[in-house]
N, C-alpha and C positions, 0 to 999 in steps of 0.2 A: 436427452440434459441434464441428469444426474452424471453421467460419464462428467461430462465436459464440468461441471461444479467441481468433483473430485478431483481433475486436472488440474482445475486453480487451486483448490488446497493444498494440494499437493505439490506445485512450483511456491508457494508460498512458505511450508514448509523448510523446502529445500535453502530457497532464496534467505529465509532467517537463518540459516546454519553458518554462523558468520564467526569468525578467528574474531575471542574477544580481548580484548585491550587493558581490562582492570582502569577503564573511565568507563563509569556507569553513563554519562552523558554521551559517548561518542556510541557506545553500544548500544545506546536507546536508540538513535537516531542511525544507526545501520538496523538495527533489527526492524524499526518500525517503516522504513519504506517499502521491505516486501509485501510487509504486512497490509500496507496501506495501498500497494497496487492489486493484492488481492483481491481486496475490496472493490476497485473499482474494475476488475475484471469481472468479478460476480454479480457489480449493478450494471452494465454493458449488456450479463448476459439475460439478466430480469429482464432490462428493457427490450433485449432482442424477442425473448420470448415470451416474456410476463404478458397479461392483458388488465392486472388488477390497478385500476389508477391511482391506486393511495399507494400503493406500492412501487407502481413507473416513479411517482415524484417524489419518493423518497430513493428511489436508484440516482434521477438526477441529480438529488442533492447530496448525496454521498460522492459520487463522481466528481463534482465541482468541488467540494470541501475538501475531499482527500489526494485529488489534485494539486490544492493549494498547499497541503500539508508538506505532500512531499515534497513540492519543488522550496518549501521554506528548510525544512530538513536539508536538502541538498545543497542549500546555499550556505546554512549551518557549519555545516561538514568541509566546504570549501574554504569558509573565511577559515574556520578552526585550522585547517590546514596550512592555510597561508601565515597564519597568527605563530604558529609552532616552528616553523622555520627562518 
């Protein structure tokens, strides 16, 4: 289990290794997506292996919130891309 969490955190670090654009908004959105994806993966791992009801509820809430924010960030980036062309 610890190895799985290490793998998830390492994937987040790699995913956040973005090419910076000098646009703080774009860089923020692009960096937050892998950060949130890692949070979802960690929460899913907790649900698979964890037993504590408080942490299980927190994990469910994290998954719901982070998936919503990932979609918002992706939509914002798509709209921004279209606005610049």
